Each structure stands twice: as structure tokens, then as C-alpha cells.
DOGUMI-681984 format. One record per residue (C-alpha): residue number from 1; residue in one letter; chain; x, y, z. Coordinates in steps of 0.5 Angstrom, whole numbers. Layout:
NUM,A,A,X,Y,Z
...
END
This chain:
1,M,A,9,-24,72
2,G,A,11,-18,77
3,R,A,13,-13,72
4,M,A,8,-15,67
5,S,A,3,-14,73
6,K,A,6,-7,74
7,I,A,5,-5,67
8,G,A,-2,-8,66
9,T,A,-4,-4,73
10,T,A,-1,2,70
11,W,A,-5,2,64
12,L,A,-11,0,68
13,L,A,-10,6,73
14,A,A,-9,11,67
15,V,A,-15,9,63
16,L,A,-19,9,70
17,F,A,-17,16,71
18,L,A,-19,18,64
19,A,A,-26,15,65
20,S,A,-27,19,71
21,C,A,-26,25,67
22,S,A,-33,28,66
23,T,A,-35,27,59
24,T,A,-41,32,60
25,R,A,-36,38,63
26,Y,A,-36,42,57
27,V,A,-43,41,55
28,P,A,-48,47,56
29,E,A,-53,47,61
30,G,A,-60,45,58
31,E,A,-56,41,52
32,T,A,-54,34,52
33,L,A,-48,30,49
34,L,A,-49,26,43
35,N,A,-48,19,46
36,S,A,-49,14,40
37,V,A,-52,14,33
38,R,A,-56,8,30
39,V,A,-59,6,24
40,R,A,-63,0,23
41,T,A,-69,-2,19
42,M,A,-76,-4,21
43,G,A,-75,-11,18
44,E,A,-70,-15,14
45,Y,A,-68,-12,8
46,R,A,-62,-15,4
47,D,A,-61,-10,-1
48,V,A,-61,-4,5
49,N,A,-53,-3,7
50,T,A,-54,1,14
51,A,A,-47,2,14
52,S,A,-46,6,8
53,L,A,-53,10,10
54,R,A,-49,12,16
55,N,A,-45,17,12
56,Y,A,-52,21,11
57,V,A,-53,22,18
58,R,A,-50,29,19
59,Q,A,-48,29,27
60,M,A,-44,23,29
61,P,A,-42,22,37
62,N,A,-35,23,39
63,A,A,-30,18,37
64,R,A,-28,12,41
65,W,A,-22,9,42
66,F,A,-22,2,40
67,S,A,-30,3,40
68,L,A,-30,3,47
69,I,A,-27,9,50
70,R,A,-28,16,48
71,L,A,-20,18,49
72,P,A,-21,25,45
73,L,A,-26,27,49
74,H,A,-23,25,55
75,T,A,-17,29,53
76,Y,A,-21,35,52
77,S,A,-25,34,58
78,L,A,-18,34,62
79,S,A,-17,42,60
80,G,A,-19,47,65
81,A,A,-23,53,63
82,D,A,-17,58,63
83,S,A,-16,58,55
84,T,A,-10,63,56
85,R,A,-6,57,60
86,W,A,-1,53,55
87,L,A,-3,46,58
88,N,A,-11,48,57
89,R,A,-10,50,50
90,T,A,-6,44,48
91,L,A,-11,39,51
92,R,A,-16,42,47
93,S,A,-12,42,41
94,I,A,-10,35,41
95,G,A,-17,33,44
96,E,A,-24,33,41
97,A,A,-30,38,44
98,P,A,-36,34,46
99,V,A,-41,33,40
100,V,A,-48,37,43
101,F,A,-54,34,40
102,D,A,-58,38,35
103,S,A,-65,36,34
104,L,A,-65,40,27
105,K,A,-59,36,25
106,A,A,-63,30,27
107,E,A,-69,32,22
108,L,A,-64,34,16
109,S,A,-61,27,17
110,R,A,-68,24,17
111,S,A,-69,27,11
112,D,A,-63,26,7
113,L,A,-63,18,9
114,R,A,-70,18,6
115,Q,A,-68,21,0
116,Q,A,-62,17,-1
117,L,A,-67,10,0
118,R,A,-71,13,-5
119,N,A,-65,14,-10
120,E,A,-63,7,-9
121,G,A,-70,5,-12
122,F,A,-74,5,-5
123,L,A,-79,10,-8
124,K,A,-84,10,-2
125,A,A,-79,9,3
126,E,A,-80,13,10
127,V,A,-75,14,16
128,N,A,-77,16,23
129,Y,A,-72,17,29
130,E,A,-72,15,36
131,V,A,-69,20,41
132,R,A,-67,17,48
133,R,A,-64,22,54
134,H,A,-61,19,60
135,G,A,-58,24,64
136,R,A,-54,29,60
137,K,A,-53,24,54
138,T,A,-57,23,48
139,D,A,-58,16,44
140,I,A,-61,17,37
141,T,A,-64,11,33
142,Y,A,-66,12,26
143,W,A,-71,7,24
144,L,A,-72,6,16
145,Q,A,-78,3,13
146,P,A,-75,2,6
147,G,A,-82,-2,3
148,Q,A,-81,-5,-4
149,P,A,-76,-3,-9
150,Y,A,-78,-1,-16
151,F,A,-75,-4,-22
152,I,A,-74,-2,-29
153,H,A,-79,-5,-34
154,H,A,-77,-2,-41
155,L,A,-71,2,-42
156,D,A,-70,7,-48
157,Y,A,-65,11,-51
158,D,A,-67,18,-54
159,I,A,-62,21,-58
160,A,A,-64,27,-62
161,D,A,-57,28,-65
162,P,A,-57,23,-71
163,Q,A,-49,24,-72
164,L,A,-48,21,-65
165,R,A,-53,15,-65
166,P,A,-48,10,-69
167,L,A,-43,12,-64
168,L,A,-47,10,-58
169,S,A,-50,4,-61
170,A,A,-43,1,-63
171,D,A,-42,2,-55
172,S,A,-48,-1,-53
173,T,A,-45,-7,-49
174,S,A,-42,-2,-44
175,R,A,-48,1,-42
176,L,A,-49,1,-34
177,L,A,-57,0,-35
178,H,A,-61,-6,-37
179,E,A,-68,-8,-36
180,G,A,-70,-12,-30
181,M,A,-65,-8,-26
182,R,A,-67,-4,-19
183,F,A,-68,3,-21
184,D,A,-62,7,-18
185,V,A,-61,14,-19
186,G,A,-53,13,-17
187,R,A,-53,8,-23
188,L,A,-57,13,-28
189,D,A,-52,19,-26
190,D,A,-46,14,-27
191,E,A,-49,12,-34
192,R,A,-49,20,-36
193,K,A,-42,20,-34
194,R,A,-40,14,-38
195,I,A,-43,17,-44
196,T,A,-40,24,-43
197,T,A,-33,21,-43
198,L,A,-34,17,-49
199,L,A,-36,23,-53
200,A,A,-31,27,-50
201,D,A,-26,22,-52
202,S,A,-29,22,-59
203,G,A,-28,29,-61
204,Y,A,-34,33,-57
205,Y,A,-30,38,-53
206,Q,A,-36,42,-51
207,F,A,-40,36,-49
208,H,A,-42,35,-42
209,K,A,-47,31,-38
210,E,A,-52,36,-37
211,F,A,-54,35,-44
212,I,A,-57,28,-42
213,T,A,-63,27,-38
214,Y,A,-68,22,-36
215,R,A,-76,21,-36
216,A,A,-78,16,-31
217,D,A,-86,13,-31
218,T,A,-88,9,-26
219,L,A,-93,3,-28
220,P,A,-100,4,-24
221,G,A,-101,-2,-19
222,S,A,-94,-5,-20
223,H,A,-87,-3,-18
224,L,A,-84,-2,-25
225,I,A,-81,4,-28
226,D,A,-81,5,-36
227,L,A,-74,9,-36
228,T,A,-72,14,-42
229,L,A,-65,17,-43
230,R,A,-65,23,-47
231,L,A,-59,26,-50
232,G,A,-61,33,-53
233,L,A,-58,38,-58
234,F,A,-53,43,-56
235,R,A,-56,49,-53
236,R,A,-53,56,-54
237,T,A,-55,62,-50
238,N,A,-61,66,-54
239,M,A,-60,62,-60
240,A,A,-63,55,-63
241,D,A,-61,48,-61
242,T,A,-56,45,-66
243,L,A,-52,39,-67
244,H,A,-46,37,-63
245,S,A,-39,39,-66
246,R,A,-33,34,-67
247,F,A,-27,38,-65
248,T,A,-20,37,-69
249,M,A,-13,39,-66
250,R,A,-10,44,-71
251,H,A,-4,47,-68
252,I,A,0,44,-61
253,S,A,5,49,-59
254,Y,A,10,49,-53
255,A,A,12,54,-48
256,S,A,16,56,-42
257,G,A,11,57,-36
258,D,A,17,60,-32
259,P,A,17,68,-33
260,A,A,25,68,-31
261,D,A,27,63,-36
262,E,A,24,62,-43
263,R,A,27,56,-45
264,I,A,24,49,-44
265,H,A,30,45,-42
266,L,A,27,38,-45
267,R,A,29,36,-52
268,Q,A,23,36,-57
269,H,A,23,29,-58
270,V,A,21,28,-51
271,L,A,16,34,-51
272,E,A,12,30,-57
273,E,A,13,23,-54
274,C,A,9,26,-47
275,T,A,4,29,-52
276,H,A,-2,25,-53
277,L,A,-6,29,-57
278,T,A,-4,29,-65
279,A,A,-5,35,-70
280,G,A,-10,33,-75
281,Q,A,-14,28,-70
282,P,A,-20,29,-66
283,Y,A,-20,32,-59
284,S,A,-19,27,-54
285,A,A,-21,28,-46
286,Q,A,-17,22,-45
287,G,A,-11,24,-49
288,L,A,-11,31,-45
289,R,A,-11,27,-38
290,N,A,-5,22,-41
291,T,A,-1,28,-43
292,Y,A,-2,31,-36
293,N,A,0,25,-33
294,H,A,6,24,-37
295,F,A,9,31,-36
296,G,A,7,30,-29
297,R,A,12,24,-28
298,L,A,18,27,-31
299,Q,A,22,29,-25
300,A,A,25,35,-29
301,V,A,18,38,-29
302,K,A,15,42,-24
303,Y,A,9,45,-26
304,T,A,4,43,-33
305,N,A,-1,48,-35
306,I,A,-5,46,-42
307,Q,A,-9,51,-45
308,M,A,-14,49,-50
309,T,A,-17,55,-55
310,P,A,-23,54,-60
311,V,A,-21,57,-67
312,A,A,-27,62,-69
313,G,A,-32,60,-73
314,E,A,-29,53,-74
315,P,A,-29,46,-70
316,M,A,-22,46,-69
317,L,A,-17,47,-63
318,D,A,-11,50,-61
319,C,A,-7,47,-56
320,N,A,-1,50,-52
321,I,A,3,46,-47
322,Q,A,6,51,-41
323,L,A,12,47,-37
324,Q,A,16,50,-31
325,T,A,22,46,-30
326,N,A,25,44,-23
327,K,A,33,46,-22
328,P,A,37,40,-25
329,S,A,41,38,-19
330,T,A,40,37,-11
331,L,A,45,35,-6
332,S,A,42,32,1
333,F,A,44,29,7
334,Q,A,40,24,12
335,P,A,42,21,18
336,E,A,38,16,22
337,G,A,39,11,28
338,T,A,39,3,27
339,N,A,37,-2,32
340,T,A,39,-9,29
341,A,A,36,-15,34
342,G,A,38,-10,40
343,D,A,45,-7,37
344,L,A,44,0,37
345,G,A,48,4,32
346,A,A,48,10,27
347,A,A,48,11,19
348,A,A,48,17,15
349,S,A,47,18,7
350,L,A,49,23,2
351,T,A,46,23,-4
352,Y,A,47,27,-11
353,Q,A,41,28,-16
354,N,A,41,30,-23
355,R,A,34,30,-25
356,N,A,35,32,-33
357,L,A,42,29,-35
358,F,A,41,29,-42
359,R,A,35,34,-43
360,G,A,30,28,-43
361,S,A,28,28,-35
362,E,A,33,22,-34
363,V,A,35,22,-27
364,L,A,42,20,-24
365,S,A,43,19,-17
366,V,A,49,18,-13
367,E,A,49,16,-6
368,L,A,54,15,-1
369,R,A,52,11,5
370,G,A,56,10,12
371,A,A,53,6,18
372,Y,A,56,4,25
373,E,A,53,-1,30
374,A,A,56,-3,37
375,I,A,55,-11,37
376,K,A,54,-14,44
377,G,A,55,-21,46
378,L,A,61,-24,42
379,E,A,67,-27,45
380,G,A,74,-28,42
381,Y,A,74,-23,37
382,S,A,79,-17,37
383,N,A,74,-12,34
384,Q,A,67,-11,37
385,D,A,64,-7,32
386,F,A,60,-7,25
387,T,A,62,-2,20
388,E,A,59,-1,13
389,Y,A,60,3,7
390,S,A,56,3,0
391,L,A,56,7,-6
392,E,A,50,6,-11
393,T,A,49,9,-17
394,R,A,42,9,-21
395,L,A,40,12,-28
396,Q,A,33,12,-29
397,F,A,30,14,-36
398,P,A,22,16,-36
399,R,A,21,11,-42
400,F,A,22,4,-44
401,L,A,28,3,-48
402,L,A,27,-3,-52
403,P,A,30,-3,-59
404,F,A,25,-7,-63
405,A,A,18,-5,-59
406,R,A,13,-1,-63
407,R,A,13,6,-61
408,D,A,5,7,-61
409,V,A,5,1,-56
410,L,A,10,4,-51
411,R,A,7,11,-51
412,R,A,0,8,-48
413,L,A,4,6,-42
414,S,A,7,10,-36
415,A,A,14,7,-36
416,T,A,21,7,-33
417,S,A,28,4,-35
418,E,A,33,3,-30
419,L,A,40,2,-29
420,S,A,43,1,-22
421,L,A,50,-1,-20
422,L,A,52,-2,-12
423,Y,A,58,-3,-8
424,D,A,57,-5,-1
425,L,A,63,-6,4
426,Q,A,61,-10,11
427,D,A,66,-11,16
428,R,A,64,-15,22
429,P,A,68,-18,28
430,E,A,67,-25,25
431,F,A,68,-23,17
432,H,A,69,-18,12
433,R,A,64,-18,6
434,R,A,63,-15,0
435,V,A,58,-14,-5
436,L,A,58,-12,-12
437,S,A,51,-11,-16
438,A,A,49,-9,-23
439,A,A,42,-9,-25
440,W,A,37,-7,-31
441,R,A,30,-7,-30
442,Y,A,23,-4,-33
443,R,A,17,-2,-29
444,W,A,11,0,-32
445,N,A,3,1,-32
446,K,A,-3,4,-36
447,P,A,-6,10,-34
448,G,A,-12,10,-31
449,R,A,-11,2,-29
450,H,A,-10,0,-22
451,D,A,-4,-5,-24
452,R,A,3,-4,-24
453,Y,A,9,-9,-27
454,Q,A,16,-10,-26
455,L,A,21,-14,-30
456,D,A,28,-15,-27
457,L,A,31,-17,-34
458,L,A,38,-17,-31
459,D,A,40,-17,-24
460,L,A,48,-19,-22
461,N,A,50,-20,-15
462,Y,A,57,-22,-14
463,V,A,59,-24,-6
464,F,A,66,-25,-4
465,M,A,69,-26,3
466,P,A,76,-23,3
467,W,A,77,-24,10
468,I,A,74,-29,15
469,S,A,77,-29,23
470,Q,A,80,-35,25
471,T,A,76,-36,31
472,F,A,69,-36,27
473,R,A,73,-41,22
474,R,A,75,-45,27
475,E,A,68,-45,31
476,Y,A,63,-45,25
477,L,A,66,-47,19
478,E,A,72,-52,20
479,S,A,70,-56,26
480,E,A,67,-63,25
481,T,A,62,-62,31
482,A,A,59,-55,28
483,R,A,59,-57,20
484,N,A,54,-53,17
485,A,A,52,-53,10
486,I,A,48,-47,10
487,L,A,53,-43,14
488,R,A,59,-46,9
489,Y,A,55,-44,3
490,N,A,54,-37,5
491,Y,A,61,-35,7
492,E,A,64,-37,0
493,D,A,64,-33,-6
494,L,A,58,-33,-10
495,F,A,55,-31,-16
496,I,A,47,-29,-17
497,T,A,44,-28,-23
498,K,A,37,-26,-23
499,L,A,31,-26,-27
500,G,A,25,-23,-24
501,F,A,18,-21,-26
502,G,A,13,-17,-21
503,Y,A,6,-15,-21
504,T,A,2,-11,-16
505,Y,A,-5,-9,-16
506,A,A,-8,-4,-11
507,K,A,-15,-1,-11
508,G,A,-19,1,-5
509,P,A,-19,-4,0
510,L,A,-15,-9,-4
511,A,A,-8,-10,-5
512,V,A,-4,-16,-8
513,K,A,3,-16,-10
514,T,A,6,-22,-13
515,N,A,14,-23,-15
516,V,A,17,-29,-19
517,E,A,25,-30,-20
518,T,A,30,-35,-22
519,S,A,37,-35,-22
520,G,A,43,-39,-25
521,N,A,39,-43,-31
522,V,A,43,-39,-37
523,L,A,49,-41,-33
524,S,A,48,-48,-32
525,A,A,45,-49,-39
526,G,A,52,-46,-42
527,A,A,56,-50,-37
528,R,A,53,-57,-40
529,L,A,53,-54,-47
530,F,A,60,-53,-47
531,G,A,62,-59,-42
532,A,A,64,-55,-36
533,D,A,67,-59,-31
534,K,A,64,-59,-24
535,D,A,68,-58,-17
536,G,A,69,-63,-11
537,E,A,62,-61,-9
538,G,A,59,-62,-15
539,H,A,58,-55,-17
540,Y,A,59,-51,-24
541,R,A,64,-45,-23
542,L,A,64,-39,-27
543,F,A,71,-35,-26
544,N,A,72,-41,-21
545,I,A,66,-38,-17
546,A,A,60,-42,-16
547,F,A,53,-39,-18
548,A,A,47,-40,-15
549,Q,A,41,-44,-18
550,Y,A,34,-43,-15
551,V,A,27,-41,-17
552,K,A,23,-37,-12
553,G,A,15,-34,-11
554,D,A,12,-29,-7
555,L,A,5,-27,-6
556,D,A,3,-21,-1
557,L,A,-5,-20,0
558,T,A,-8,-15,4
559,R,A,-16,-13,5
560,S,A,-18,-8,9
561,F,A,-25,-7,12
562,T,A,-28,0,14
563,I,A,-32,0,21
564,D,A,-33,8,21
565,Q,A,-28,14,19
566,N,A,-24,12,26
567,N,A,-24,5,26
568,Q,A,-22,-1,21
569,V,A,-20,-8,21
570,V,A,-14,-10,16
571,L,A,-13,-17,14
572,H,A,-6,-20,11
573,L,A,-3,-26,8
574,G,A,4,-27,6
575,L,A,7,-33,3
576,G,A,13,-35,0
577,I,A,17,-41,-3
578,A,A,24,-42,-6
579,Y,A,27,-48,-8
580,P,A,35,-49,-9
581,Y,A,36,-54,-15
582,G,A,41,-56,-20
583,N,A,48,-52,-18
584,S,A,45,-51,-11
585,R,A,43,-55,-5
586,V,A,42,-49,-1
587,L,A,39,-42,-2
588,P,A,43,-36,-1
589,F,A,42,-32,5
590,E,A,40,-26,2
591,K,A,34,-30,-1
592,R,A,32,-34,5
593,Y,A,26,-32,9
594,F,A,26,-30,16
595,A,A,20,-30,21
596,G,A,19,-25,27
597,G,A,20,-17,27
598,A,A,16,-11,26
599,N,A,13,-14,19
600,S,A,12,-21,21
601,V,A,10,-25,28
602,R,A,11,-19,32
603,G,A,12,-23,39
604,W,A,19,-25,36
605,S,A,24,-20,35
606,V,A,27,-21,28
607,R,A,30,-27,25
608,S,A,29,-31,32
609,L,A,23,-35,30
610,G,A,23,-42,27
611,P,A,25,-45,22
612,G,A,19,-50,24
613,K,A,20,-52,31
614,Y,A,27,-51,31
615,K,A,30,-49,38
616,E,A,36,-44,38
617,R,A,42,-46,41
618,D,A,48,-41,39
619,G,A,46,-34,39
620,R,A,52,-32,35
621,I,A,50,-36,29
622,N,A,42,-36,29
623,F,A,41,-31,24
624,I,A,43,-36,19
625,N,A,40,-42,22
626,Q,A,33,-39,24
627,T,A,32,-38,16
628,G,A,28,-42,11
629,D,A,26,-44,4
630,M,A,18,-42,6
631,K,A,15,-37,9
632,L,A,7,-36,12
633,D,A,5,-30,15
634,L,A,-2,-29,17
635,N,A,-4,-22,21
636,A,A,-10,-19,23
637,E,A,-10,-12,26
638,Y,A,-15,-7,29
639,R,A,-13,0,27
640,T,A,-17,6,31
641,H,A,-16,14,31
642,L,A,-14,16,38
643,F,A,-14,23,38
644,W,A,-9,29,35
645,K,A,-4,25,31
646,L,A,-4,19,35
647,D,A,-7,12,32
648,G,A,-7,6,36
649,A,A,-7,-2,34
650,A,A,-9,-9,37
651,F,A,-6,-15,33
652,I,A,-6,-22,32
653,D,A,0,-25,28
654,A,A,1,-32,26
655,G,A,6,-35,22
656,N,A,13,-39,21
657,V,A,19,-41,16
658,W,A,21,-48,14
659,T,A,26,-51,10
660,L,A,24,-56,4
661,R,A,30,-60,5
662,E,A,32,-63,12
663,Y,A,39,-60,15
664,D,A,42,-63,21
665,I,A,44,-56,23
666,Q,A,36,-55,23
667,P,A,33,-60,27
668,G,A,25,-60,26
669,G,A,26,-54,21
670,Q,A,23,-58,15
671,F,A,16,-57,13
672,R,A,11,-63,13
673,L,A,4,-62,12
674,K,A,2,-66,18
675,D,A,6,-62,23
676,F,A,4,-55,20
677,P,A,-2,-53,25
678,S,A,3,-55,31
679,Q,A,8,-51,28
680,L,A,5,-44,27
681,A,A,7,-39,32
682,V,A,2,-34,35
683,G,A,3,-27,38
684,Y,A,-1,-22,40
685,G,A,0,-14,42
686,M,A,-2,-7,42
687,G,A,1,-1,38
688,L,A,2,6,38
689,R,A,3,10,31
690,F,A,5,17,30
691,N,A,1,20,24
692,M,A,6,26,21
693,G,A,2,26,15
694,Y,A,8,25,10
695,F,A,10,19,14
696,I,A,8,14,20
697,L,A,12,13,26
698,R,A,10,6,29
699,F,A,11,3,36
700,D,A,9,-4,37
701,L,A,9,-9,43
702,G,A,8,-16,42
703,M,A,7,-22,46
704,K,A,8,-29,45
705,A,A,2,-33,45
706,V,A,4,-40,42
707,N,A,11,-42,41
708,P,A,12,-48,37
709,A,A,20,-49,39
710,F,A,18,-52,46
711,E,A,13,-57,45
712,E,A,15,-61,50
713,D,A,14,-56,56
714,E,A,7,-53,56
715,E,A,9,-47,60
716,E,A,13,-45,54
717,H,A,9,-48,49
718,Y,A,3,-44,51
719,P,A,6,-37,54
720,I,A,-1,-34,53
721,L,A,-3,-38,59
722,H,A,3,-37,63
723,P,A,6,-30,61
724,R,A,12,-28,63
725,F,A,14,-21,60
726,S,A,22,-22,61
727,R,A,21,-28,57
728,D,A,15,-27,52
729,Y,A,16,-20,49
730,A,A,19,-16,43
731,F,A,19,-9,42
732,H,A,19,-6,35
733,F,A,20,1,32
734,A,A,19,2,25
735,V,A,17,7,20
736,G,A,11,6,16
737,L,A,5,1,17
738,P,A,7,-7,17
739,F,A,2,-8,11
END
């Protein structure tokens, strides 16, 4: 408790020091600091979203740290008046100047709020504001009086151009307006955009939403509106209105956009495949967007410019696509630091990449990586270090490579096909391990959609152990007192033949990621079909090597809730379950789940939690024993912007891993529904993030709150009530957000 108390005292003193700095130090004489802004309704209105209406307030107070302390403003207030000094300039640049209350902006905000309420159907809305001053600070409250909303009574579409009527009538089911709905100017504008998009995708190149107007007539003595949408004729300067012209594509040509190189280093077939406009067919705005998107996906292409030129006197267009290509080859070197359960090390990678291998933007990458780690705490081994070398080759095609698929279907998708080969060499004090992998996979999505797909059609992994130290073999693999099925299985040569499918959806605050994979079914069926013999442990073998058989599914769900521009709450659910069967009673180590670490329950270090209420016995092999067949992660994180490039977070995590079968070496690790609540580990903590724009450096300090491994000891079972910093903390460093 002593060390933890000192840290807590240090934080408290720092906060008190910042709080002692006057927030009004740089507020001009006679002015006041804008302390708080509230938006309230006079009465209960379920249809009025005051949180979204805050966006129409033109002046907001200084940002608060976790909605409590104005850390950016306090930082700014620490600066001295002498702006020539480096320290003062730095404090001001990373801090935030005081927001001085402006009565003119308050009046404009009142007007904007009233207008927005009327746009949302509250046509008689009024807004007032109340200003309260205390000392040199001002609080302002905007009081909304929406009144009753207006609804659409009768809706009519008046289309002046007869050739557009059949097109719009056929699309009537997609209309965003209907009788009985609340009058909303935003929905009216969305309907204009929808019609404009429909016509632009149907060849009407010169159509824009200004041709669409509305007429709204209120019915006396009611809150009803008769609404007419009018689609007018094509207007030309100093000329009579005419019918809208439907344009057809005449010629499509390609040119280099690089003045230093007139050649386009792409095959004609690739150019045509990426072009979603067709000569002789009507113009399509969506086709133009798809053309930009498909050329933009090619790593060989640096810049795309598409020029549409109307043909004089004819409703036709000529299209010229200008492309500037990248340099085909690059060579990069990347050093990095590593920290595995407290063991420090270093790694480096050298990568060669060719982005236009066959003049079709095929990407070939070859990566050579080496790593070194100093391992602590091992006894009885001659070598105390870990080394790893790997060579990985990837060949990626920016299209589907399917022999019998329809070309018109494939062109509508943004897809990649990838072949990868990997050889990984690991030398540890206990053993040497080699992994040989080969994979063929597809990734695709439909432009304009928010979902993505991945199919691992073939994923082969051959794991073999050329050397195991006598000490490790004697103590863990052959000793009758340390018989461990999980250990033995994962230190034997093994084939893993995976088939997998993944789906990802991300839109706004919601993100969903799922994956299902299976292994060994084809090999098992083949072994039974040809009458293959089993070994002494009941396994079929391929080339005298056992192969894994299992099914595995994962679900990852994230939902964020925005409080304001500086604060949000993010909830996360991670669920995974895998079941070994047939040729396997144990999951391969690479497919097993672990808990703890920077992206799990952060009160525990990586692979130090679970399964279930399992309690560690021998730290040298717990990275194997503390794994399971099932995982649950529940996370809630409050994120706030502090100042400059610094963000903060406070979090609560819960979760664990379990086994589906009972293993003697993992007592208390099997999942049982009745024990599930008591075996949820809970942690809490705070974090600091350096948001550098392109990447985020994350530092999290987690503390144990409920430890399921110590049910019989109340002090260790509920460390939140009996905290001991040296026992209960875990520090994590990572790149990127945890979820």
C-alpha cells in the first residue's frame, strides 16, 4: 500500500497544483470566462434531441479532462506573459486559450437553435437564453420552447419533364417522404439528393438538385402541411427552359498524367477492368465513382483524373482518364522494440516491394525479419536468449482470380486475391521451433457499402520441432508427475489445414467483426475413405505427422457513444469459442485463447489470467497452461481529449478464458455455467494516449479488482478492497487503440 499511496499522492498534488492556477488569468479585464453551456427544453419533448442541438451553439467552454478538470486551460494558464520565452510558447501551444463569453455569439446561437427546431418541424419554436455571472465566469442556458410539431398531410410530386415521370414512378418505393411523417427540412433535402443521384446514375449528366423545389402550405387551425415537390425543366441562361438531356458515353480514352513519362505502365485489360463507364451506354455518376475507386485501389497508381467533355450539339460525352503511376519498387527498413511478459528485446525487418509486377498492379512483397529477446527466470538451460528469423513472401492481385466466375459480377466488387508463403525459425532455451505456412485468400467488398468479407480458401501450416532440450523434455514432457496433454500436443510435429470465412461491418459508432474457421475435415474424411490406420494415440497421420481437427468462431462487437467533441464512451464485447474433435482432443497452441494483456483484461499481463479459477504453479510453462478453448472480454472505456496530442482514458475490463474439456493440468479451468459469474476477472485502470495522427502510442496502467484464482482468500479474491500495488498492477504499452 505504501508505494500505491505515494503514487496516488503524487497525482493528487499534481491535480491540485493545476487547479490552483487561475483559469481567468488571461481573461481580459471587464470580460468573463465562459464556464458552462446547457441546452434545455421547457417541458418534456421526446422528439427533441438536445445533445445534437448543442452543435448549433457557436461558443462552447474550454475542454474538460474527464468532464471534470480543464487541463488544457490550466496548462495555458501556467504560461508567463513573456511570449519570447520558449517555455511560455510551448505551454500556450499545447494548452487552450480561455473562451471569453461573447454576447453576440450567444444571440446568433439562439437564432440558429430556433431555425434548426423549425427545420425539424417545430414551426412555431422559440428559444431564449439565461446568462448567470459569478465572479469572472459566466454560465449560459439556452431554453427551448419547441411547441407542437407539424406533420405532412398530403404529398404530391409535380414532375414537369414527362420523360422523367416513368423513371421516378418506378422508384417510388425508395422515397424518403410519406404522408403522416413529421415535417423535416433535413428529410426534404435528403429526398432531393436521392432523386439527383437516381437521375445522375441514369444518364442525366447535367442534372443537379437545384432543379428540385418544394412548396409547403399549412392548413389553417391545424398542425398539418400540404407538401408539393416540384421537379422543373432544364434552365439555360437567356434561353427557354427545355427537357433534360440523357447523355451517352461516346469515346473512352486513357493517357499518362505524368509529364515526364507518356507511357501508362498498366495492361489495357487492367485499364478496361477498372473502368465502370461503357462506350455506347448512358452516363452513370456511380460508374464514375466506381472508376475512381478501382483505380485508387491499385497500388501502382499514384493519381487519377477523369475528364468528361460534352460533345457539341449532341447529348454525348467523351471520357479521358489520366493516370500517374508510382515507382514500381521500394525498399524499407523498420526497427522495433519488443516486450514479452517483461522480457525486453529488439527486432528489425527489411522489406522489398514491387507494386506492378506483371503490369497489372500486382504487389509482390518480400520481408526478412529478425528478433532477439533476453529471457529471464529460466534455470537449468545453457542458453538464456530467444532468437527468431522469418522470411515471408506475399503476392497480391487487385482482383478476383476465379476461373469460372462471371466477369460482370466480379467487376462490381473491390477485391484482392493473395498468395502468401512464410518460413519462421524460432530458437528458445527450451526448444527450437519451425513453422512453414502457405495460404490463398480472397478479400472483397462492394463500393459504397460498409461491410467487408474474407475467405481463406487454403491455409496450410506445418509446425515441426527439430530440437527440444533434455531439461525441458525431462521436466515437462516425460516426467510422470508433470504429464501434460496440452504441452505434449503442442511440442510435436503438426499439420494445420484451415478453411475460414470472415465478415466485418463498420459504420459510424458501430463495428462488428466475425470469423469462422475449421481445420482437418478434408484430411479426416480422406483418411477414413482410404482406410488409413491410426497411431497409438488414436490419430490419423499425413506423412507420419498428425493433423489438427477443430472448429472455431469469433465475434467482436464495438459501440461508441459520443458525449461531445472531446469525450466519448466505448463499449466492447469479444467472444470466441473453439472445439477440438475427431483427430484432436487439444487445440493447437496458436488457436487457443488467452486473457490479460493490452487488448484484454488489463489488470493482468498477457497470458497470466485463467483458465477459469486456475492458479499458476510454475511460471516457466504457464504460457501454455493459461490458455483455453473459450474466451470472453467485456470492456467499457471512457476516452477524453486532454490537450495538445494527449488523450486520456479510464476503463473497466472483465473476462476470462475457459476450457471445454477437463484437463488435469488445468484444475478449475473447465467452463461450467453455474461457476461462470464467480470466475469473471475484473480490472480497472487509466491510460494515456499520444495521438500522432498516423498512429497512436498507448500506455495503460491496469489494476486487479476481482481475481477468480483466489476464491478462498478474500484479500486476494477482491484486491479492489485490499489493493497492493506490487501484486495487483499491470503496465501495458501498445500501438493503436485496444478496440
